[in-house]
C-alpha positions as CSV (number, residue, x, y, z in Angstrom):
1,M,0.0,0.0,0.0
2,F,1.3,3.4,-0.9
3,A,1.2,6.3,1.6
4,Q,-1.5,8.8,0.8
5,T,0.6,12.0,0.9
6,P,-0.6,15.5,0.3
7,K,0.6,17.9,-2.4
8,P,4.3,18.6,-1.9
9,P,6.3,19.9,-0.3
10,Y,6.6,17.5,2.7
11,T,9.5,15.7,4.4
12,A,10.6,12.1,3.8
13,V,12.7,10.2,6.3
14,I,14.4,7.3,4.5
15,F,15.7,4.6,6.8
16,T,17.8,1.9,5.1
17,S,19.1,-1.1,7.0
18,T,20.5,-4.6,7.2
19,L,19.6,-6.9,10.0
20,S,22.0,-8.5,12.4
21,D,21.7,-12.2,13.5
22,D,19.9,-11.2,16.7
23,I,16.4,-10.0,15.7
24,E,14.5,-11.2,18.7
25,G,11.7,-8.7,19.4
26,Y,12.5,-6.7,16.2
27,G,9.1,-7.4,14.5
28,E,7.1,-6.4,17.5
29,A,9.1,-3.3,18.1
30,A,8.8,-2.2,14.4
31,H,5.0,-2.8,14.5
32,E,4.7,-0.7,17.7
33,M,6.8,2.1,16.3
34,E,4.6,2.3,13.2
35,R,1.5,2.4,15.4
36,L,3.1,5.1,17.6
37,A,4.3,7.2,14.6
38,Q,0.7,7.4,13.4
39,L,-0.2,9.2,16.6
40,Q,2.4,12.0,16.1
41,D,1.7,15.5,14.9
42,G,2.5,15.8,11.2
43,Y,2.6,12.1,10.4
44,L,1.5,11.5,6.8
45,G,2.2,7.8,6.2
46,I,4.8,5.1,5.8
47,E,6.1,2.7,3.1
48,S,8.3,-0.2,3.9
49,A,10.0,-3.2,2.3
50,R,12.4,-5.8,3.6
51,D,14.5,-8.4,2.0
52,E,18.3,-8.5,2.5
53,L,18.1,-4.7,2.5
54,G,15.2,-3.0,4.4
55,I,13.9,0.4,3.3
56,T,11.3,2.3,5.3
57,V,10.2,5.8,4.3
58,S,8.1,7.8,6.7
59,Y,6.4,11.0,5.5
60,W,6.0,14.1,7.6
61,R,4.3,17.5,7.1
62,D,7.7,19.2,7.6
63,E,11.2,18.7,9.0
64,R,10.2,19.9,12.4
65,C,7.6,17.1,12.8
66,A,10.1,14.5,11.6
67,Q,12.6,15.8,14.1
68,K,10.1,15.6,16.9
69,W,9.4,11.9,16.0
70,K,13.2,11.2,16.1
71,L,13.3,12.6,19.6
72,Q,10.0,10.9,20.9
73,L,11.0,9.0,24.0
74,E,9.8,5.5,23.1
75,H,11.1,5.8,19.6
76,A,14.5,7.0,20.8
77,A,14.7,4.0,23.2
78,V,13.9,1.6,20.3
79,Q,16.5,3.4,18.1
80,R,19.2,2.7,20.7
81,I,18.3,-1.0,20.9
82,G,18.2,-1.3,17.1
83,A,21.7,0.3,16.8
84,K,23.2,-2.0,19.4
85,R,21.3,-5.2,18.6
86,W,19.0,-5.6,15.6
87,Y,20.9,-3.8,12.8
88,G,24.1,-4.9,11.1
89,G,24.1,-1.4,9.5
90,Y,21.8,1.5,8.8
91,R,21.6,4.9,7.2
92,V,19.0,7.7,7.7
93,R,18.4,10.3,5.1
94,I,16.1,13.3,5.3
95,A,14.6,14.8,2.1
96,T,12.1,17.3,1.1
97,V,9.7,16.0,-1.5
98,E,9.3,18.7,-4.1
99,R,7.0,16.8,-6.5
100,D,5.4,13.4,-6.8
101,Y,3.4,11.7,-9.5
C-alpha cells in the first residue's frame, strides 16, 4: 500500500538497514513504532519493504515534525536497541519531496 501523501512539499525520512543475526523482538518493536508514529503530529504515512536490505520511508508534514518523531522518548529508546542489537548497519536520510506523480 502506498502512503497517501498531500501535495508537496513535505518531508521524507528514509531509513535503510540490514539486520544482524539477533532480531528477537524486532518485528514487534517495528510494528509498535509504526503504530506510535501514526499518533504523532504531522505524520503523513509510511512505506516499507524488507529483503536483504530494508527500506522504510516515513512521510511528515515538515522537517520539524520529523525531528520531533526522532526525539520521541519511546522511539528514541527503540532506536538505541536497534543500533546495538538488531541492525548490522543502517543509514538515515532526510529529504524534502518537491514533487510526486
